[in-house]
C-alpha positions as CSV (number, residue, x, y, z in Angstrom):
1,X,76.6,113.8,68.3
2,X,74.4,111.0,69.7
3,X,74.4,110.3,73.2
4,X,74.3,107.1,74.8
5,X,71.5,108.0,76.8
6,X,69.1,109.8,74.5
7,X,67.6,108.7,71.3
8,X,67.8,111.7,69.4
9,X,70.9,113.5,67.9
10,X,72.1,116.1,70.4
11,X,74.5,118.4,68.6
12,X,73.0,121.6,69.6
13,X,70.5,121.1,66.1
14,X,67.6,119.1,68.0
15,X,64.1,120.9,68.1
16,X,61.9,119.4,71.1
17,X,59.2,117.1,69.8
18,X,55.5,118.8,69.4
19,X,53.1,117.6,71.9
20,X,51.2,114.5,72.1
21,X,48.0,113.9,74.1
22,X,48.1,111.3,76.8
23,X,52.4,111.4,77.0
24,X,54.2,114.6,78.1
25,X,52.1,117.4,77.4
26,X,54.9,119.5,77.0
27,X,54.5,122.8,74.6
28,X,56.6,123.3,71.5
29,X,58.2,126.3,71.6
30,X,61.1,125.8,69.7
31,X,62.3,128.0,67.0
32,X,60.7,126.0,64.2
33,X,57.3,126.2,66.1
34,X,54.7,127.7,63.2
35,X,52.7,131.0,63.9
36,X,49.2,130.7,64.7
37,X,46.9,132.3,62.4
38,X,47.1,129.7,59.2
39,X,45.6,126.4,60.4
40,X,42.6,126.4,62.8
41,X,43.9,122.7,64.2
42,X,47.1,124.8,65.4
43,X,45.2,127.4,67.4
44,X,43.6,124.6,69.5
45,X,47.1,123.0,70.4
46,X,48.6,125.6,72.7
47,X,45.7,125.8,75.0
48,X,45.5,122.0,74.8
49,X,48.9,121.6,75.6
50,X,48.6,124.4,78.3
51,X,46.3,122.6,80.3
52,X,47.9,118.8,79.6
53,X,51.4,120.7,81.1
54,X,49.2,122.0,83.6
55,X,47.7,118.9,84.9
56,X,51.6,117.5,84.8
57,X,53.0,120.2,86.4
58,X,50.5,119.9,89.2
59,X,50.9,116.3,89.6
60,X,54.5,116.5,89.5
61,X,54.5,119.1,91.8
62,X,52.2,117.2,94.1
63,X,54.4,113.8,93.8
64,X,57.7,116.3,94.7
65,X,55.9,117.1,98.0
66,X,54.6,113.5,98.9
67,X,58.1,111.7,97.9
68,X,61.2,112.8,98.6
69,X,64.9,111.0,98.9
70,X,66.2,110.8,102.1
71,X,69.8,110.7,101.0
72,X,71.8,112.4,98.0
73,X,71.5,110.5,94.7
74,X,74.2,108.0,94.0
75,X,77.3,109.3,92.3
76,X,76.7,107.7,89.3
77,X,73.3,108.6,88.8
78,X,73.9,112.3,89.8
79,X,76.6,112.3,87.1
80,X,74.1,110.7,84.5
81,X,71.5,113.3,85.0
82,X,73.7,116.3,85.0
83,X,75.3,114.4,81.4
84,X,71.6,114.4,80.0
85,X,70.2,117.6,81.1
86,X,73.9,119.4,79.6
87,X,73.0,117.6,76.2
88,X,69.3,119.1,76.5
89,X,70.2,122.6,77.3
90,X,72.2,122.8,74.4
91,X,69.2,121.7,71.7
92,X,66.7,124.1,73.9
93,X,65.3,127.6,72.7
94,X,67.0,130.2,75.5
95,X,63.6,131.0,76.2
96,X,63.3,127.7,77.8
97,X,66.5,127.1,79.8
98,X,66.2,128.1,83.2
99,X,67.4,131.6,83.9
100,X,70.7,130.2,86.0
101,X,71.9,128.1,83.2
102,X,71.5,130.2,80.1
103,X,75.2,131.6,80.2
104,X,75.9,127.8,80.0
105,X,74.0,127.1,76.9
106,X,76.7,128.3,74.5
107,X,79.1,126.0,75.8
108,X,80.3,122.6,74.2
109,X,78.4,119.2,76.0
110,X,81.7,118.0,78.2
111,X,82.3,121.9,79.1
112,X,78.9,122.5,79.9
113,X,78.4,119.4,82.1
114,X,81.6,119.7,84.1
115,X,81.4,123.7,85.0
116,X,77.8,123.6,85.2
117,X,77.5,120.5,87.2
118,X,76.0,122.1,90.2
119,X,73.6,124.6,88.8
120,X,72.5,121.9,86.3
121,X,71.5,119.2,89.3
122,X,69.8,122.4,91.5
123,X,67.5,123.5,88.6
124,X,66.4,120.0,88.0
125,X,65.5,119.4,91.7
126,X,63.9,122.8,91.8
127,X,62.3,123.5,88.5
128,X,59.6,120.5,87.5
129,X,58.8,122.0,84.2
130,X,62.8,121.8,83.2
131,X,62.9,117.9,84.6
132,X,59.9,117.6,82.1
133,X,62.0,118.9,79.1
134,X,64.9,116.9,79.9
135,X,62.8,113.8,80.4
136,X,61.1,114.2,77.2
137,X,64.0,112.9,74.6
138,X,64.0,109.9,77.0
139,X,60.9,109.1,76.3
140,X,61.5,108.8,72.2
141,X,65.1,106.7,72.7
142,X,64.0,104.6,75.5
143,X,60.9,104.4,75.2
144,X,60.4,100.5,76.3
145,X,62.2,101.5,79.5
146,X,60.2,104.9,80.1
147,X,57.0,102.9,80.1
148,X,58.4,100.2,82.0
149,X,59.7,102.8,85.0
150,X,56.2,104.5,84.7
151,X,54.4,101.1,85.2
152,X,56.4,99.9,87.9
153,X,57.6,97.0,85.9
154,X,61.2,97.4,85.6
155,X,63.0,94.4,84.1
156,X,65.6,92.4,86.4
157,X,68.4,93.0,83.7
158,X,67.6,96.6,83.1
159,X,71.0,98.8,84.3
160,X,70.6,100.2,87.6
161,X,71.4,103.7,87.0
162,X,69.5,103.9,83.8
163,X,66.3,102.8,85.8
164,X,67.3,105.5,88.5
165,X,67.8,108.6,86.1
166,X,64.3,107.7,84.6
167,X,62.8,107.6,88.0
168,X,64.4,110.6,88.8
169,X,63.5,112.8,85.9
170,X,60.2,111.4,85.5
171,X,59.1,110.7,89.2
172,X,56.1,108.3,89.1
173,X,54.8,106.8,91.5
174,X,57.5,105.4,94.1
175,X,60.4,106.7,92.0
176,X,62.4,106.9,95.6
177,X,62.0,103.2,95.5
178,X,63.7,102.6,92.3
179,X,66.1,105.0,93.0
180,X,67.0,103.4,96.5
181,X,67.0,100.1,94.5
182,X,69.6,101.4,92.2
183,X,71.7,102.7,95.2
184,X,71.4,99.4,97.1
185,X,72.3,96.9,93.4
186,X,75.3,99.7,93.2
187,X,76.4,99.3,96.8
188,X,76.0,95.2,96.3
189,X,78.1,95.6,92.7
190,X,80.9,97.9,94.3
191,X,80.9,95.2,97.5
192,X,81.7,92.3,95.3
193,X,84.4,93.8,93.2
194,X,86.0,94.8,96.3
195,X,85.7,91.4,97.4
196,X,86.9,90.0,93.7
197,X,89.8,92.4,94.6
198,X,90.4,91.1,97.7
199,X,90.3,87.3,96.7
200,X,92.8,88.3,93.9
201,X,94.8,90.3,96.5
202,X,95.4,86.9,98.5
203,X,96.0,84.6,95.4
204,X,99.1,87.3,94.8
205,X,100.3,87.3,98.0
206,X,100.3,83.2,98.7
207,X,102.1,83.4,95.0
208,X,104.8,86.0,96.8
209,X,104.9,83.8,99.7
210,X,105.9,80.9,97.9
211,X,108.3,82.5,95.4
212,X,110.4,84.2,98.7
213,X,110.4,80.6,100.3
214,X,111.6,79.0,96.9
215,X,114.2,82.3,97.1
216,X,115.1,81.7,100.6
217,X,115.9,78.1,99.9
218,X,118.3,78.7,97.2
219,X,119.9,81.6,99.2
220,X,120.8,79.2,102.3
221,X,122.2,77.0,99.7
222,X,124.3,80.0,98.2
223,X,125.2,80.7,101.4
224,X,126.5,77.5,102.7
225,X,128.5,76.8,99.4
226,X,130.1,80.6,100.5
227,X,130.9,79.4,103.8
228,X,132.4,76.3,102.4
229,X,134.6,78.1,100.3
230,X,135.2,80.9,102.8
231,X,136.5,78.4,105.2
232,X,138.9,76.7,102.2
233,X,140.3,80.1,101.8
234,X,140.9,80.8,105.4
235,X,143.2,77.6,105.6
236,X,144.9,78.8,102.7
237,X,145.7,82.3,104.6
238,X,146.5,80.9,107.5
239,X,149.4,78.4,105.6
240,X,150.6,81.8,103.8
241,X,150.5,83.7,107.0
242,X,152.9,81.2,108.5
243,X,155.0,81.3,105.6
244,X,155.1,85.4,105.8
245,X,156.4,85.4,109.1
246,X,159.2,83.2,108.6
247,X,160.5,85.4,105.5
248,X,159.5,88.4,107.6
249,X,161.8,87.2,110.3
250,X,164.7,86.5,107.8
251,X,163.9,89.8,106.2
252,X,164.8,91.7,109.8
253,X,168.1,90.2,110.3
254,X,169.4,91.5,106.9
255,X,167.6,95.1,107.4
256,X,169.9,95.3,110.9
257,X,172.8,94.1,109.2
258,X,172.0,96.6,106.6
259,X,171.5,99.4,109.1
260,X,174.5,99.3,111.3
261,X,176.6,99.6,107.5
262,X,174.3,102.5,106.8
263,X,175.1,104.3,110.1
264,X,178.8,103.8,109.3
265,X,178.2,105.4,106.0
266,X,176.1,108.1,107.3
267,X,178.5,109.5,110.0
268,X,181.0,109.7,106.8
269,X,179.0,111.1,104.9
270,X,178.2,113.8,107.9
271,X,181.6,114.7,108.0
272,X,182.1,115.2,104.3
273,X,179.1,117.7,104.4
274,X,180.1,119.7,107.0
275,X,183.4,120.4,105.0
276,X,181.4,121.0,101.7
277,X,178.9,123.6,103.8
278,X,182.0,125.4,105.1
279,X,183.1,126.1,101.5
280,X,179.5,126.9,100.0
281,X,179.2,129.5,102.7
282,X,182.8,131.0,101.8
283,X,181.4,131.1,98.0
284,X,177.8,132.5,98.7
285,X,179.6,135.4,100.5
286,X,181.7,136.1,97.5
287,X,178.5,136.1,95.2
288,X,177.0,138.4,97.3
289,X,179.4,140.8,97.2
290,X,179.5,140.6,94.0
291,X,175.7,141.3,92.8
292,X,175.9,144.4,95.1
293,X,178.6,145.4,93.4
294,X,176.4,144.6,90.1
295,X,173.3,146.0,91.5
296,X,175.1,149.3,92.4
297,X,176.2,149.9,89.3
298,X,172.7,149.2,87.1
299,X,171.2,151.6,89.5
300,X,173.3,154.5,88.9
301,X,172.9,153.6,85.4
302,X,169.2,153.7,85.8
303,X,168.7,157.0,87.5
304,X,170.0,159.0,84.6
305,X,167.0,157.6,82.5
306,X,164.5,157.6,85.0
307,X,164.0,161.5,85.6
308,X,163.7,162.1,81.5
309,X,160.8,159.3,81.1
310,X,158.8,160.4,84.6
311,X,158.8,163.8,82.8
312,X,157.7,162.4,79.4
313,X,154.9,160.6,80.8
314,X,153.3,162.9,82.9
315,X,153.1,165.3,80.3
316,X,151.2,162.8,77.9
317,X,148.9,161.4,80.6
318,X,148.1,165.3,81.0
319,X,147.7,166.0,77.3
320,X,145.3,163.0,76.8
321,X,143.2,163.5,80.1
322,X,142.7,167.5,79.0
323,X,141.9,166.0,75.7
324,X,139.0,163.4,76.7
325,X,137.7,165.8,78.8
326,X,137.4,168.3,76.0
327,X,135.3,165.7,74.0
328,X,132.9,164.8,77.0
329,X,132.3,168.5,77.4
330,X,131.5,169.1,73.8
331,X,130.1,166.0,73.0
332,X,132.6,165.8,69.8
333,X,131.7,162.7,67.6
334,X,134.2,160.0,67.7
335,X,136.6,159.8,64.7
336,X,135.6,155.8,63.8
337,X,132.6,155.3,62.6
338,X,130.6,152.2,64.6
339,X,128.8,149.6,63.3
340,X,125.6,150.3,64.7
341,X,125.6,154.3,63.0
342,X,125.5,152.3,59.4
343,X,122.3,150.7,60.0
344,X,119.6,152.2,58.2
345,X,116.8,153.6,61.0
346,X,114.7,157.0,61.1
347,X,116.8,159.2,63.5
348,X,114.4,161.4,65.6
349,X,115.1,165.5,65.7
350,X,117.1,166.5,68.2
351,X,116.9,169.2,70.8
352,X,119.3,171.1,72.4
353,X,118.6,170.6,76.3
354,X,119.4,167.4,78.4
355,X,117.1,165.2,79.7
356,X,117.1,164.8,83.5
357,X,117.7,161.1,85.1
358,X,114.7,159.1,85.6
359,X,113.2,158.4,89.4
360,X,113.6,155.3,91.3
361,X,111.4,152.3,90.6
362,X,113.0,149.5,92.9
363,X,115.6,148.7,95.6
364,X,116.8,145.4,94.0
365,X,120.3,145.5,92.9
366,X,120.2,144.1,89.3
367,X,123.7,142.3,89.9
368,X,123.5,140.5,86.3
369,X,123.1,143.9,84.5
370,X,125.7,145.3,86.4
371,X,128.3,142.9,85.8
372,X,127.2,142.9,81.3
373,X,127.8,146.7,81.9
374,X,131.3,146.0,83.1
375,X,132.7,144.5,79.8
376,X,134.8,146.7,77.9
377,X,132.9,148.5,75.2
378,X,129.9,146.6,75.4
379,X,127.1,148.1,73.4
380,X,123.5,148.3,74.9
381,X,120.7,147.6,72.9
382,X,117.1,148.5,74.4
383,X,113.7,147.5,72.8
384,X,112.1,150.8,73.8
385,X,108.2,150.3,74.1
386,X,108.9,146.8,76.0
387,X,110.7,148.4,78.4
388,X,108.4,151.1,78.9
389,X,105.4,149.4,78.8
390,X,106.5,146.8,81.8
391,X,107.6,149.7,83.9
392,X,105.4,152.7,83.5
393,X,102.7,151.6,80.5
394,X,100.1,153.8,82.1
395,X,101.9,156.8,80.6
396,X,101.2,158.4,77.3
397,X,103.9,157.3,74.8
398,X,105.8,160.5,75.0
399,X,105.9,160.4,78.8
400,X,107.2,157.0,78.4
401,X,109.9,157.7,75.6
402,X,111.4,160.8,77.3
403,X,111.1,159.1,80.8
404,X,113.6,156.2,79.2
405,X,115.8,158.2,77.7
406,X,116.4,160.3,80.6
407,X,117.4,157.1,82.4
408,X,119.3,155.8,79.7
409,X,121.5,158.8,79.3
410,X,122.3,158.7,82.9
411,X,123.3,155.2,82.6
412,X,125.8,155.5,79.7
413,X,127.2,158.6,81.4
414,X,128.4,156.5,84.7
415,X,129.2,153.2,82.4
416,X,130.5,154.6,79.2
417,X,128.7,152.2,77.5
418,X,127.6,152.3,73.7
419,X,123.7,152.9,74.1
420,X,121.1,152.4,71.3
421,X,117.3,152.9,72.0
422,X,115.1,151.6,69.2
423,X,111.7,152.2,69.1
424,X,108.6,150.7,66.8
425,X,107.8,153.6,64.4
426,X,105.7,151.9,62.0
427,X,102.4,153.7,62.8
428,X,104.0,157.2,63.2
429,X,104.3,159.0,59.8
430,X,107.5,160.7,61.0
431,X,109.6,160.8,63.9
432,X,109.0,162.7,66.7
433,X,110.7,165.4,68.1
434,X,113.0,163.8,70.8
435,X,116.0,165.3,72.9
436,X,118.6,162.6,72.8
437,X,120.9,162.7,75.7
438,X,124.5,162.5,75.3
439,X,126.0,159.2,74.5
440,X,122.6,157.9,73.5
441,X,121.4,156.9,69.8
442,X,117.9,156.7,69.5
443,X,116.4,154.8,66.3
444,X,112.8,154.3,65.2
445,X,111.9,151.6,62.9
446,X,111.2,152.1,59.0
447,X,107.6,151.7,57.7
448,X,107.0,148.0,57.2
449,X,109.7,147.4,59.3
450,X,109.2,146.3,63.4
451,X,111.4,147.6,66.0
452,X,112.5,144.0,66.5
453,X,113.7,143.7,62.9
454,X,115.7,146.5,63.4
455,X,116.8,145.2,66.8
456,X,117.9,142.0,64.9
457,X,119.8,144.2,62.3
458,X,121.7,145.8,64.8
459,X,122.8,142.9,66.8
460,X,124.2,141.0,63.5
461,X,125.5,144.6,62.2
462,X,128.4,144.3,65.1
463,X,131.8,142.2,64.8
464,X,132.2,138.9,65.9
465,X,133.5,138.9,69.7
466,X,131.9,142.5,70.9
467,X,129.9,142.1,73.6
468,X,126.2,143.1,72.9
469,X,123.3,143.0,75.2
470,X,119.9,143.1,74.1
471,X,117.3,144.3,76.9
472,X,113.7,143.3,76.3
473,X,111.2,140.9,77.8
474,X,109.7,139.8,74.5
475,X,110.8,136.1,74.2
476,X,111.3,136.2,70.3
477,X,113.3,139.1,70.4
478,X,115.7,136.8,73.6
479,X,115.9,133.9,71.2
480,X,117.2,136.1,68.2
481,X,119.7,137.6,70.1
482,X,121.3,134.8,71.4
483,X,121.2,132.5,68.5
484,X,123.4,135.9,67.0
485,X,125.6,135.6,70.1
486,X,124.0,138.4,71.9
487,X,123.2,138.5,75.5
488,X,119.4,138.9,76.3
489,X,118.7,140.8,79.3
490,X,115.1,141.2,81.0
491,X,113.6,144.6,81.1
492,X,112.7,144.7,84.5
493,X,116.8,144.3,85.5
494,X,117.2,147.8,83.4
495,X,113.9,149.4,85.3
496,X,115.8,148.7,88.1
497,X,119.1,150.0,87.3
498,X,117.7,152.9,86.5
499,X,115.9,153.3,89.9
500,X,119.1,153.3,91.2
501,X,120.9,156.1,89.2
């Protein structure tokens, strides 16, 4: 891309121009330099260019000691210098780039100027050779302005920022004065801009004041009209109040007469009520006696049946509890095949010993998982490696599986939930030998199938309405479970729950 400051293409393929007598004296050390030995003229160029570079370097060092800025560069000039140097760094051979800037040389230009701005500014200030390399493209792209700056004959209409940039990089005699002139011009421009903004603000405030006065006059007129309307409304209300008082006095007289009549009727009603209550008490006493007799008859009929019912219920409860205890002790399979048993997966070899429960991992109380595990006949599907790598990924895979299955065995015994643990077996030739705890189903994904896909098959195999909980911190697995009407749960909750087991 072409820089607004440089006259050459600085996209990273630019090669520094060959040294020309009387100009920069920079030796061409780019990747396109032709080795010596083929042309006699070429053999003399490095020495001549070296001498010219030494002269300019000595001149630059001398001027650096003679002239220094009393204040930092104006911010606009500093940014422009850094952007030019950032473009040139991308075009220079790596050996010509100052060591502190080499790690930024492969960055994109804007990123390089942003991240390496302080380093570039420090290199430009300290390294005269690097400063001359940065200024070299400006000689080709802005030759007229460069000549004017070096001759201290700057056109009055020249951009002060460009003049200050060239003065800082080229550093001719009196370059600090050019930078200070640019600073003063920028400050004058900023002051003029502030004055114009203040004038515009004053004009806006005057317009707002005029509008406020107009609005105030309109508001006063509106309030006066409302006041007249309110006075008329008050007069009308007073007339209506007088009429209402007259009607109220007439109503009071009628109410007094009606109250006297009601008092007489109430006295008669009280006498009638007293007689009725006396008769009602007699009827209630007779009804209570009849209910007592009926209840006694029912109780006598139930006593004969209750003794036999209690004996039969106790016998049935004893038999049911004994059968359930024998099934749990012998780990007998259920007579009803569950939907998860029909999903195709590679089951590991089983061993005869039981796994121990896992050690404590956290003191937090996973309320969400505890509540989900209280659902009736809940099916807990665990993304095995996702949980183990979250909790104890530093262990070997075999130890991760053993530790997780040990904790799941204790969880299945405590909650009586159906637990299925799925491991990714794509990288294995065959399932490894694993001692699956009682109540825990262990599945490995088939070749060409991931554990996430196997979990999706398990969830879709369950009937609508059954509670299914998928434990995984994988966003895709959680989203797929939610779309299948299952409830996702983070792996950290299961790890904390296993830690309390």
